[in-house]
C-alpha positions in Angstrom: 0.0 0.0 0.0 2.9 2.4 0.9 4.6 1.5 -2.4 1.3 2.3 -4.3 1.0 5.7 -2.6 4.6 6.5 -3.5 4.0 5.6 -7.1 0.8 7.6 -7.2 2.5 10.7 -5.6 5.4 10.4 -8.1 2.9 10.3 -11.1 1.0 13.3 -9.8 4.2 15.3 -9.3 5.4 14.4 -12.8 2.1 15.5 -14.3 2.3 18.8 -12.4 5.8 19.4 -13.6 4.8 18.4 -17.1 1.9 20.8 -17.2 4.0 23.6 -15.6 6.5 23.1 -18.3 3.8 23.4 -21.0 2.5 26.6 -19.5 6.0 28.0 -19.2 6.7 27.2 -22.9 3.4 28.7 -24.0 4.2 31.8 -22.1 7.6 32.0 -23.7 6.0 31.6 -27.2 3.4 34.3 -26.4 6.2 36.7 -25.4 7.8 36.2 -28.9 4.6 37.4 -30.6 5.4 40.0 -33.3 3.5 43.3 -33.0 3.8 46.4 -35.3 6.6 48.8 -34.4 4.0 51.6 -34.6 2.0 50.2 -31.7 1.4 53.0 -29.1 -0.6 50.9 -26.6 -0.9 47.3 -25.6 -3.7 45.3 -23.9 -2.6 41.8 -22.8 -5.3 39.2 -22.1 -3.6 36.4 -20.2 -5.6 33.4 -21.3 -3.6 30.7 -19.5 -3.9 32.6 -16.2 -7.7 32.9 -16.7 -7.9 29.2 -17.6 -6.0 28.2 -14.4 -8.2 30.5 -12.2 -11.5 29.3 -13.6 -10.4 25.6 -13.7 -9.4 25.7 -10.0 -12.6 27.3 -9.1 -14.6 24.8 -11.2 -13.0 21.9 -9.3 -14.1 23.3 -6.0 -17.6 24.2 -7.2 -18.6 21.7 -9.9 -22.3 21.9 -9.2 -22.4 25.6 -10.1 -20.4 25.2 -13.4 -22.0 22.0 -14.7 -25.7 22.7 -14.1 -27.5 22.8 -17.4 -28.9 26.1 -18.7 -29.9 24.8 -22.1 -33.2 23.4 -23.3 -32.8 20.0 -25.0 -35.1 20.9 -27.9 -32.9 23.9 -28.9 -29.4 22.9 -28.0 -28.9 20.7 -31.1 -30.0 23.5 -33.5 -27.5 26.0 -32.3 -23.9 26.1 -33.6 -21.1 25.3 -31.1 -19.8 28.8 -30.1 -16.6 27.3 -28.6 -15.3 25.9 -31.9 -13.6 28.9 -33.5 -10.9 27.3 -35.7 -8.4 29.6 -34.0 -5.2 28.6 -32.1 -5.6 30.4 -28.8 -2.1 31.4 -27.4 -1.1 31.8 -23.7 -1.9 35.6 -24.1 -3.9 37.6 -26.7 -2.6 41.0 -27.5 -4.6 44.0 -28.7 -2.9 47.3 -29.7 -3.5 50.8 -31.1 -1.3 52.0 -34.0 0.2 55.5 -34.2 -1.0 56.1 -37.8 -4.6 54.8 -37.3 -7.7 56.2 -35.5 -7.4 56.2 -31.7 -10.6 54.2 -31.3 -9.3 51.2 -33.2 -7.8 48.0 -31.7 -5.8 45.5 -33.8 -4.7 42.0 -33.2 -3.4 38.9 -35.0 -4.1 35.2 -34.3 -3.1 31.9 -35.9 -5.7 29.7 -37.6 -5.9 25.9 -36.9 -8.8 25.1 -39.3 -10.0 27.5 -42.0 -13.3 25.6 -42.4 -14.1 25.8 -38.7 -13.0 29.5 -38.6 -15.3 30.4 -41.6 -18.1 28.5 -40.1 -17.6 30.4 -36.8 -17.5 33.9 -38.3 -20.5 33.2 -40.6 -22.9 31.4 -38.2 -21.9 32.6 -34.7 -20.7 36.2 -35.1 -22.6 36.7 -38.4 -19.9 38.3 -40.5 -20.2 38.8 -44.3 -17.2 37.1 -46.1 -15.8 38.6 -49.3 -13.5 36.3 -51.3 -10.3 37.9 -52.6 -7.5 36.9 -54.8 -4.0 35.7 -53.6 -5.5 33.5 -50.9 -6.6 36.4 -48.7 -10.3 36.9 -47.7 -12.1 39.7 -45.9 -15.0 39.6 -43.5 -16.8 42.4 -41.7 -19.9 43.0 -39.6 -22.9 44.8 -41.0 -22.0 48.0 -39.0 -18.4 47.9 -40.1 -17.1 47.9 -36.4 -15.4 44.5 -36.8 -13.1 43.9 -39.8 -11.1 40.7 -40.5 -8.5 39.8 -43.1 -7.4 36.2 -43.2 -5.5 33.5 -45.1 -5.1 29.8 -44.4 -2.6 30.5 -41.6 -3.6 33.5 -39.7 -6.2 36.3 -39.1 -5.7 40.0 -38.6 -8.6 41.8 -37.0 -9.7 45.3 -36.1 -12.4 46.5 -33.7 -13.2 50.2 -34.3 -15.7 52.8 -33.1 -16.1 54.3 -36.5 -16.0 52.9 -40.0 -12.5 53.5 -41.5 -10.4 52.2 -44.4 -8.2 49.7 -42.5 -7.2 47.4 -45.4 -3.6 48.5 -45.6 -3.0 48.2 -41.8 -4.7 44.8 -41.6 -2.8 43.4 -44.6 0.5 44.5 -43.0 -0.4 42.9 -39.7 -1.4 39.7 -41.5 1.9 39.6 -43.4 3.8 40.7 -40.2 5.5 43.7 -41.8 7.5 46.2 -39.8 7.2 44.2 -36.5 9.1 43.7 -33.3 9.0 40.8 -30.8 7.0 41.8 -27.7 9.9 40.7 -25.4 12.1 43.2 -27.2 9.5 46.0 -27.5 8.8 49.0 -25.3 6.0 47.0 -23.7 8.4 44.2 -22.4 8.1 45.4 -18.8 4.3 44.7 -18.6 4.9 41.0 -19.5 6.3 40.4 -16.0 2.9 41.2 -14.4 0.9 37.9 -14.0 -2.5 39.5 -14.0 -5.5 38.5 -16.1 -5.6 41.7 -18.1 -2.6 44.1 -18.3 -2.6 47.4 -20.3 -0.2 50.3 -20.9 0.4 53.3 -23.1 2.3 56.6 -22.8 -0.1 57.9 -20.1 -1.4 54.8 -18.4 -0.2 51.5 -17.0 -2.4 49.0 -15.1 -4.1 45.7 -14.7 -7.4 43.9 -13.9 -7.5 40.6 -12.0 -10.6 38.3 -11.5 -10.6 36.6 -8.1 -13.4 34.5 -6.6 -16.2 36.9 -6.0 -14.1 40.0 -6.6 -12.4 42.0 -9.3 -9.2 43.9 -8.4 -7.8 46.7 -10.6 -5.1 49.2 -10.7 -4.1 52.1 -13.0 -1.1 54.4 -12.8 -1.4 57.6 -14.8 0.4 60.9 -15.3 -0.7 63.7 -13.0 0.5 66.5 -15.4 -2.7 68.5 -15.2 -3.7 67.5 -11.7 -2.6 69.5 -8.6 -2.8 68.4 -4.9 -5.2 70.4 -2.7 -3.7 72.9 -0.2 -5.6 71.0 2.5 -6.9 67.4 2.1 -10.2 66.9 3.8 -13.8 65.8 3.2 -17.0 66.5 5.1 -18.1 63.7 7.4 -20.2 61.2 5.5 -23.3 59.5 6.8 -22.7 55.8 7.8 -24.2 53.3 5.5 -24.7 55.7 2.5 -25.5 54.4 -0.9 -22.6 56.3 -2.6 -19.7 58.3 -1.2 -17.3 60.3 -3.3 -14.6 62.9 -2.6 -11.8 64.7 -4.4 -8.8 66.5 -2.9 -7.2 67.9 -6.0 -7.4 70.8 -8.4 -6.6 71.2 -12.1 -4.2 73.4 -13.9 -5.6 76.7 -15.2 -5.0 78.2 -18.7 -6.6 75.1 -20.3 -9.1 77.5 -22.0 -11.8 74.9 -22.2 -15.4 75.9 -22.6 -18.2 73.5 -21.6 -21.4 74.1 -23.5 -24.9 72.5 -23.1 -28.1 73.9 -24.4 -27.9 77.7 -24.0 -25.4 77.7 -21.1 -21.6 77.7 -21.1 -18.9 77.4 -18.4 -15.2 78.4 -18.7 -12.8 75.9 -17.1 -10.4 78.6 -16.0 -13.2 80.6 -14.2 -14.3 77.4 -12.4 -10.8 76.7 -11.2 -10.2 80.3 -10.1 -13.1 80.0 -7.6 -12.6 76.3 -6.6 -10.4 75.6 -3.6 -9.4 72.0 -4.4 -12.0 69.9 -2.4 -15.3 68.5 -3.2 -17.4 65.7 -1.9 -20.7 64.0 -2.9 -23.0 61.8 -0.9 -26.1 59.7 -1.8 -27.7 58.7 1.5 -31.0 57.2 0.6 -34.2 58.1 -1.4 -37.0 60.4 -0.4 -40.5 61.1 -1.8 -40.8 64.5 -3.5 -44.1 66.1 -4.6 -44.0 68.1 -7.9 -46.5 70.2 -9.7 -47.3 68.8 -13.1 -48.8 71.3 -15.6 -50.9 69.9 -18.5 -53.3 71.5 -20.9 -56.9 70.5 -21.8 -59.6 72.0 -24.0 -62.9 73.1 -22.3 -66.4 73.0 -23.8 -65.6 76.2 -25.7 -62.5 74.6 -27.2 -60.3 76.9 -25.2 -56.9 75.7 -24.1 -56.8 75.8 -20.3 -54.0 75.0 -17.8 -54.4 72.1 -15.4 -52.1 71.7 -12.4 -51.8 68.3 -10.7 -49.5 66.9 -8.0 -47.3 63.9 -8.6 -45.3 62.0 -6.0 -42.1 60.3 -7.0 -39.0 58.8 -5.3 -35.8 60.8 -5.8 -32.2 60.2 -4.6 -31.2 62.2 -1.5 -27.9 63.6 -2.9 -25.7 66.4 -1.5 -22.6 67.9 -3.3 -20.2 70.2 -1.5 -17.6 72.4 -3.1 -14.8 74.2 -1.2 -14.8 77.7 -2.7 -13.4 81.1 -2.4 -16.3 82.8 -0.7 -19.4 83.4 -2.7 -17.6 84.0 -6.0 -18.4 80.6 -7.5 -22.1 80.9 -6.7 -22.1 84.4 -8.2 -20.4 83.2 -11.3 -22.9 80.3 -11.8 -25.8 82.6 -11.2 -24.4 85.1 -13.8 -24.2 82.2 -16.3 -27.8 81.3 -15.7 -27.2 77.9 -14.0 -28.6 79.1 -10.7 -31.9 80.9 -10.4 -31.4 83.9 -8.0 -35.1 84.2 -7.1 -35.6 80.5 -6.0 -32.0 79.8 -5.2 -32.3 76.5 -7.1 -30.5 75.1 -10.1 -32.2 76.2 -13.3 -34.8 73.6 -14.4 -33.5 74.0 -18.0 -30.1 72.9 -16.8 -31.3 69.9 -14.7 -35.0 69.1 -15.2 -35.0 65.7 -13.4 -35.2 66.9 -9.8 -35.4 70.1 -7.7 -31.8 71.0 -6.7 -31.4 73.5 -3.9 -28.4 75.7 -3.6 -26.9 76.8 -0.3 -23.9 79.2 -0.3 -21.4 79.9 2.5 -18.1 81.7 3.1 -16.1 78.7 2.0 -18.6 76.1 0.8 -21.2 75.8 -2.0 -23.8 73.1 -1.5 -26.1 71.5 -4.1 -28.8 69.1 -2.7 -32.0 67.4 -3.8 -33.4 68.0 -0.3 -33.5 71.3 1.4 -30.7 71.9 3.9 -31.6 71.2 7.5 -29.1 73.6 9.0 -26.8 71.0 10.5 -23.2 72.1 10.6 -20.7 70.4 8.2 -17.9 68.6 10.0 -14.5 68.4 8.2 -12.3 65.3 8.4 -8.7 65.0 7.2 -8.2 62.5 4.4 -5.0 60.9 2.9 -6.8 60.0 -0.4 -6.9 62.5 -3.2 -9.8 60.5 -4.6 -12.3 58.1 -3.1 -15.4 56.4 -4.3 -17.7 53.8 -2.7 -20.9 52.4 -4.1 -23.3 50.0 -2.4 -25.0 48.4 -5.4 -27.5 46.5 -3.3 -28.9 49.7 -2.0 -28.5 51.5 -5.3 -30.6 48.9 -7.2 -33.4 49.2 -4.6 -33.4 53.0 -4.8 -33.2 53.5 -8.6 -36.3 51.3 -9.3 -35.6 51.3 -13.0 -35.5 47.7 -14.3 -33.4 48.6 -17.5 -30.7 50.1 -15.3 -30.9 48.0 -12.1 -30.6 44.8 -14.1 -26.9 45.5 -14.6 -26.4 45.7 -10.8 -27.8 42.2 -10.2 -24.3 40.7 -9.9 -22.5 43.6 -8.2 -22.4 44.1 -4.5 -19.9 46.8 -3.5 -17.3 49.1 -5.3 -14.4 50.9 -3.6 -11.8 53.0 -5.4 -8.9 55.0 -3.8 -6.3 57.2 -5.4 -3.0 58.8 -4.3 0.0 60.6 -5.7 3.1 58.4 -6.1 6.6 58.9 -7.6 6.2 62.6 -7.8 4.1 63.2 -11.0 2.0 60.0 -11.1 -1.3 58.9 -9.6 -2.2 55.4 -8.6 -5.9 54.3 -8.7 -6.6 51.1 -6.8 -10.0 49.5 -6.6 -12.1 46.4 -6.0 -15.5 45.4 -7.1 -17.2 42.8 -4.9 -19.8 40.5 -6.4 -22.8 39.0 -4.6 -21.5 35.4 -4.9 -18.2 35.4 -3.1 -17.4 31.8 -4.1 -17.4 31.8 -7.9 -14.8 33.3 -10.2 -15.8 37.0 -11.0 -15.2 36.8 -14.7 -17.4 33.7 -15.1 -20.2 35.5 -13.1 -20.0 38.5 -15.3 -20.2 36.5 -18.5 -23.2 34.5 -17.2 -25.0 37.8 -16.2 -25.1 38.8 -19.9 -26.8 35.5 -21.0 
């Protein structure tokens, strides 16, 4: 019996070493992938890391993963969405190119079976295939947002926000012209991060990782136009709020930006001149508000008469505080027509959804959907330049809009923090907790869209 256990243990160890070797070799191969020299950003989707995370979670929760969600009478009629005809590498790489529109992502993958690949793009993602000469075919979606060029060995693809002529770029990617190995490119440093999704460009560098019941993420970006506040603080928040947000930072002036909407306009430099570098927002709960609704009817003499009725509706109890230089910001917003000086409320033409009350002070300007009760604001020091927390369970109950709250069914709680690091950089760290804390977060998200 002891001998048998030793042999079994030796076999298991050898299998583990064998699979570890395969994963190591696949990772090495992926790092030798050729990308265009003109790539200015890179998104790495670490497929092997995702497979390992989901597989380990599947072994510990088989009942969740293997329960049937398909009806027997329709399963046979549907094409198999998992058979793509593609060779999936250890990592898939997406990139923007310097000479192409910024909203366009490119990639290249190897093909294992042309027949299976063409069946996949025709019957699963419903692309229209155009046969070309020289062994190269083109396929695209009806909207033109997905374009593919392929031969019998590989496929070059582009996902774009606008229809553009991408033929030249895709043919160069397919033929691997003017390329460099990833391990020798300017993106080589990000290959060290063993996270599920890693991204970088000249201004950003970060990652996303899918744990059981939680998504962790980080982004490091340039703080060129962001300045720290003279004093870092936020007003004391109500415990158990639906949403909390605060910012302890300002922005450089002389940007000369003008924000226009409807008949109103705001100058960024004027806003920054009166803003003292601190703001905080709180959504505590929901309250019932009664509004006067004006409609028109025709009387017996066919005269149009006004009819006023009262309507009750649930609105979010939101309060926004801005640390300002006296009353100057309030006066500026009033002059621009955003604040009605007679009612001391936000102009209905600017924000028609709810009544928003305005309360000014010597160093604070408050906007709230509920009239201020007169309680004194208490300041608390804060080490975070940015903070956000959202309780999605409370949010979904308070919004009461099925089309929106449907997307919160999986989410439980979001928390994001940010700080200055390394002089002129900002780190943003966050986590999104899901309701089911046992199942891999990516798998839960994918199932929520079914």
